[in-house]
Backbone as a printed PyTorch tensor [residue, N CA C, xyz], in Angstrom:
tensor([[[ -9.2940,  -0.9720,   5.1020],
         [ -9.1490,  -1.5400,   3.7770],
         [-10.4270,  -1.2580,   2.9960]],

        [[-10.3000,  -0.9510,   1.7070],
         [-11.4780,  -0.6930,   0.8850],
         [-12.4480,  -1.8650,   0.9060]],

        [[-13.6680,  -1.5930,   0.5160],
         [-14.7190,  -2.5960,   0.6080],
         [-14.3580,  -3.9160,  -0.0820]],

        [[-13.7890,  -3.8580,  -1.2730],
         [-13.4330,  -5.1240,  -1.9320],
         [-11.9270,  -5.3870,  -1.8900]],

        [[-11.1320,  -4.4320,  -1.4100],
         [ -9.6930,  -4.6340,  -1.2400],
         [ -8.8740,  -4.7010,  -2.5060]],

        [[ -9.4070,  -4.1840,  -3.6170],
         [ -8.6840,  -4.2530,  -4.8800],
         [ -8.3140,  -2.8560,  -5.3880]],

        [[ -7.4280,  -2.8420,  -6.3740],
         [ -7.0360,  -1.5760,  -6.9980],
         [ -8.2350,  -0.8720,  -7.6260]],

        [[ -9.1870,  -1.6410,  -8.1200],
         [-10.3600,  -1.0750,  -8.7760],
         [-11.0960,  -0.0840,  -7.8720]],

        [[-11.0820,  -0.3300,  -6.5730],
         [-11.7430,   0.5610,  -5.6100],
         [-11.1700,   1.9680,  -5.6660]],

        [[ -9.8870,   2.0950,  -5.9970],
         [ -9.2170,   3.3910,  -5.9750],
         [ -9.4900,   4.2350,  -7.2200]],

        [[ -9.9060,   3.5940,  -8.3000],
         [-10.1430,   4.3040,  -9.5620],
         [-11.2440,   5.3500,  -9.3630]],

        [[-10.9300,   6.5840,  -9.7240],
         [-11.8740,   7.6800,  -9.5710],
         [-11.8450,   8.3290,  -8.1910]],

        [[-11.1320,   7.7090,  -7.2560],
         [-11.0390,   8.2670,  -5.9040],
         [ -9.6620,   8.8610,  -5.6290]],

        [[ -8.6270,   8.2350,  -6.1790],
         [ -7.2450,   8.6880,  -5.9910],
         [ -6.5000,   8.6560,  -7.3140]],

        [[ -5.6670,   9.6410,  -7.5320],
         [ -4.7610,   9.5940,  -8.6790],
         [ -3.4470,   8.9490,  -8.2730]],

        [[ -3.0110,   9.2310,  -7.0460],
         [ -1.7390,   8.7320,  -6.5390],
         [ -1.9820,   8.0620,  -5.1870]],

        [[ -1.3910,   6.8880,  -5.0160],
         [ -1.4760,   6.1580,  -3.7570],
         [ -0.1430,   6.2920,  -3.0390]],

        [[ -0.1900,   6.7640,  -1.8130],
         [  1.0200,   6.9360,  -1.0060],
         [  1.2210,   5.7330,  -0.0930]],

        [[  2.4760,   5.3420,   0.0550],
         [  2.8540,   4.2800,   0.9850],
         [  3.9350,   4.8550,   1.8740]],

        [[  3.8220,   4.5930,   3.1760],
         [  4.8530,   5.0900,   4.0910],
         [  5.0160,   4.1280,   5.2540]],

        [[  6.1980,   4.1880,   5.8500],
         [  6.5000,   3.3690,   7.0090],
         [  7.0970,   4.2800,   8.0850]],

        [[  6.3590,   4.5130,   9.1600],
         [  6.8860,   5.3630,  10.2230],
         [  8.0460,   4.7120,  10.9820]],

        [[  8.1740,   3.3970,  10.8720],
         [  9.2380,   2.6870,  11.5690],
         [ 10.5970,   2.9600,  10.9530]],

        [[ 10.6950,   2.8740,   9.6220],
         [ 11.9990,   3.0430,   8.9770],
         [ 12.0980,   4.3250,   8.1490]],

        [[ 10.9590,   5.0000,   7.9170],
         [ 10.9870,   6.2500,   7.1700],
         [ 10.8760,   6.1130,   5.6660]],

        [[ 10.7880,   4.8740,   5.1710],
         [ 10.6410,   4.7030,   3.7170],
         [  9.2570,   5.1630,   3.2900]],

        [[  9.1870,   5.6800,   2.0570],
         [  7.9060,   6.1320,   1.5230],
         [  7.9360,   6.0850,   0.0060]],

        [[  6.7620,   6.0960,  -0.5870],
         [  6.6730,   6.0720,  -2.0400],
         [  5.3220,   6.5700,  -2.5130]],

        [[  5.2790,   6.9070,  -3.8030],
         [  4.0540,   7.3720,  -4.4550],
         [  3.8610,   6.5470,  -5.7100]],

        [[  2.6380,   6.0870,  -5.9240],
         [  2.3480,   5.2190,  -7.0610],
         [  1.0790,   5.7090,  -7.7410]],

        [[  1.1390,   5.8910,  -9.0520],
         [ -0.0210,   6.3350,  -9.8150],
         [ -1.0120,   5.1810,  -9.9630]],

        [[ -2.2420,   5.4180,  -9.5410],
         [ -3.2650,   4.3810,  -9.5530],
         [ -3.5030,   3.8630, -10.9680]],

        [[ -3.5900,   4.7460, -11.9510],
         [ -3.8410,   4.3060, -13.3290],
         [ -2.7410,   3.3660, -13.8220]],

        [[ -1.5130,   3.6560, -13.4740],
         [ -0.3920,   2.7930, -13.8750],
         [ -0.4750,   1.4400, -13.1640]],

        [[ -0.8030,   1.4550, -11.8850],
         [ -0.9430,   0.1930, -11.1480],
         [ -2.0340,  -0.6770, -11.7590]],

        [[ -3.1690,  -0.0700, -12.0790],
         [ -4.2670,  -0.8240, -12.6750],
         [ -3.8610,  -1.3690, -14.0390]],

        [[ -3.1730,  -0.5520, -14.8410],
         [ -2.7350,  -1.0040, -16.1700],
         [ -1.7340,  -2.1500, -16.0710]],

        [[ -0.8350,  -2.0860, -15.1130],
         [  0.2050,  -3.1060, -14.9810],
         [ -0.2780,  -4.3810, -14.2870]],

        [[ -1.1350,  -4.2240, -13.2700],
         [ -1.5040,  -5.3690, -12.4330],
         [ -2.9340,  -5.8450, -12.6210]],

        [[ -3.7780,  -4.9870, -13.1670],
         [ -5.1890,  -5.3270, -13.3400],
         [ -6.0300,  -4.7800, -12.1990]],

        [[ -7.2920,  -4.4970, -12.4820],
         [ -8.1550,  -3.8610, -11.4900],
         [ -8.4920,  -4.7510, -10.2940]],

        [[ -8.3850,  -6.0330, -10.4370],
         [ -8.7630,  -6.9570,  -9.3480],
         [ -7.5840,  -7.3550,  -8.4780]],

        [[ -6.4260,  -6.7240,  -8.6810],
         [ -5.2480,  -7.0280,  -7.8660],
         [ -5.4880,  -6.5280,  -6.4480]],

        [[ -5.2460,  -7.3680,  -5.4780],
         [ -5.5180,  -7.0520,  -4.0680],
         [ -4.4690,  -6.0990,  -3.4950]],

        [[ -4.9370,  -5.0670,  -2.8150],
         [ -4.0530,  -4.0700,  -2.2200],
         [ -3.1480,  -4.6740,  -1.1540]],

        [[ -3.6290,  -5.6320,  -0.4010],
         [ -2.7920,  -6.2620,   0.6230],
         [ -1.6250,  -7.0110,  -0.0140]],

        [[ -1.8720,  -7.6810,  -1.1400],
         [ -0.8000,  -8.3790,  -1.8420],
         [  0.2060,  -7.3770,  -2.3960]],

        [[ -0.2970,  -6.2820,  -2.9490],
         [  0.5760,  -5.2670,  -3.5250],
         [  1.4590,  -4.6400,  -2.4420]],

        [[  0.8730,  -4.3080,  -1.2840],
         [  1.6570,  -3.7090,  -0.2010],
         [  2.7100,  -4.6930,   0.3100]],

        [[  2.3480,  -5.9460,   0.4240],
         [  3.3180,  -6.9630,   0.8430],
         [  4.5120,  -7.0000,  -0.1100]],

        [[  4.2520,  -6.9350,  -1.4040],
         [  5.3400,  -6.9300,  -2.3940],
         [  6.2160,  -5.6970,  -2.2660]],

        [[  5.6160,  -4.5530,  -1.9770],
         [  6.3920,  -3.3170,  -1.8150],
         [  7.3070,  -3.4120,  -0.6090]],

        [[  6.8730,  -4.0880,   0.4410],
         [  7.6160,  -4.1250,   1.6960],
         [  8.4250,  -5.4120,   1.8840]],

        [[  8.5480,  -6.2130,   0.8430],
         [  9.2260,  -7.5060,   0.9620],
         [ 10.6810,  -7.3540,   1.4180]],

        [[ 11.3130,  -6.2530,   1.0560],
         [ 12.7080,  -6.0410,   1.4350],
         [ 12.8580,  -5.0840,   2.6180]],

        [[ 11.8180,  -4.9580,   3.3990],
         [ 11.8210,  -4.0520,   4.5490],
         [ 12.9500,  -4.4100,   5.5130]],

        [[ 13.7930,  -3.4570,   5.8460],
         [ 14.8890,  -3.7430,   6.7720],
         [ 14.4030,  -4.0640,   8.1880]],

        [[ 13.2040,  -3.6460,   8.5390],
         [ 12.6750,  -3.9040,   9.8820],
         [ 12.2460,  -5.3480,  10.0880]],

        [[ 11.8200,  -6.0190,   9.0300],
         [ 11.3590,  -7.3930,   9.2110],
         [ 12.3400,  -8.4240,   8.6730]],

        [[ 13.4770,  -7.9670,   8.1990],
         [ 14.4450,  -8.8980,   7.6280],
         [ 15.7860,  -8.8930,   8.3530]],

        [[ 15.8020,  -8.4650,   9.6000],
         [ 17.0470,  -8.4490,  10.3590],
         [ 17.2840,  -9.8230,  10.9690]],

        [[ 18.5090, -10.2770,  10.9500],
         [ 18.8760, -11.5550,  11.5510],
         [ 18.6140, -11.5210,  13.0450]],

        [[ 17.8960, -12.4940,  13.5530],
         [ 17.6940, -12.6440,  14.9810],
         [ 16.7550, -11.6370,  15.6220]],

        [[ 16.1480, -10.7710,  14.8370],
         [ 15.2530,  -9.7600,  15.3880],
         [ 13.9090,  -9.8630,  14.6830]],

        [[ 12.8610,  -9.8930,  15.4330],
         [ 11.5250,  -9.9160,  14.8480],
         [ 10.8690,  -8.5780,  15.1320]],

        [[ 10.6550,  -7.8260,  14.0860],
         [  9.9850,  -6.5310,  14.2010],
         [  8.8910,  -6.4630,  13.1470]],

        [[  7.8960,  -5.7240,  13.4480],
         [  6.8250,  -5.5580,  12.4830],
         [  7.1540,  -4.4190,  11.5300]],

        [[  6.8680,  -4.6440,  10.2850],
         [  6.9830,  -3.5850,   9.2850],
         [  5.7820,  -2.6650,   9.4730]],

        [[  6.0110,  -1.3790,   9.4590],
         [  4.9220,  -0.4250,   9.6660],
         [  4.3500,   0.1350,   8.3810]],

        [[  4.6730,  -0.4850,   7.2380],
         [  4.2030,   0.0340,   5.9520],
         [  2.6790,   0.0660,   5.9100]],

        [[  2.1540,   1.1880,   5.4750],
         [  0.7170,   1.3270,   5.3220],
         [  0.4140,   2.3400,   4.2320]],

        [[ -0.8600,   2.4180,   3.8570],
         [ -1.3180,   3.3170,   2.8050],
         [ -2.2370,   4.3520,   3.4550]],

        [[ -1.7030,   5.4910,   3.8820],
         [ -2.5080,   6.4740,   4.6160],
         [ -3.6980,   7.0030,   3.8220]],

        [[ -3.6130,   6.9810,   2.5030],
         [ -4.7300,   7.4670,   1.6900],
         [ -5.9910,   6.6420,   1.9310]],

        [[ -5.8340,   5.3570,   2.2490],
         [ -7.0030,   4.5130,   2.4780],
         [ -7.7570,   4.9350,   3.7280]],

        [[ -7.0300,   5.3530,   4.7440],
         [ -7.6810,   5.8480,   5.9620],
         [ -8.4620,   7.1100,   5.6800]],

        [[ -7.8960,   7.9820,   4.8670],
         [ -8.5910,   9.2250,   4.5250],
         [ -9.8570,   8.9390,   3.7140]],

        [[ -9.7940,   7.9580,   2.8020],
         [-10.9840,   7.5970,   2.0190],
         [-12.0750,   7.0490,   2.9280]],

        [[-11.6870,   6.2180,   3.8680],
         [-12.6470,   5.6210,   4.7930],
         [-13.2900,   6.7130,   5.6450]],

        [[-12.5050,   7.7090,   6.0730],
         [-13.0170,   8.7890,   6.9120],
         [-13.9730,   9.7110,   6.1610]],

        [[-13.8870,   9.7560,   4.8360],
         [-14.7430,  10.6340,   4.0340],
         [-16.1720,  10.1010,   3.9060]],

        [[-16.3790,   8.8380,   4.2120],
         [-17.7220,   8.2520,   4.0580],
         [-18.6860,   8.8180,   5.0440]]])
């Protein structure tokens, strides 16, 4: 997770933030500038990811508890560049 965990951390580092889930295969691309404009620079990435995965079929099955595998692979790449 970025040092402060907010969208502001991504400004100037990424144009597009990718989200993917290896468990169910869902994926998406989100423009950082649009996210900042809509949600504000101090919006927490963990809260945003939770909202994206709220309807995850892996964690919403009756009688089955599975972990959602949604993650933002771009954040790992940013961390590795340091």
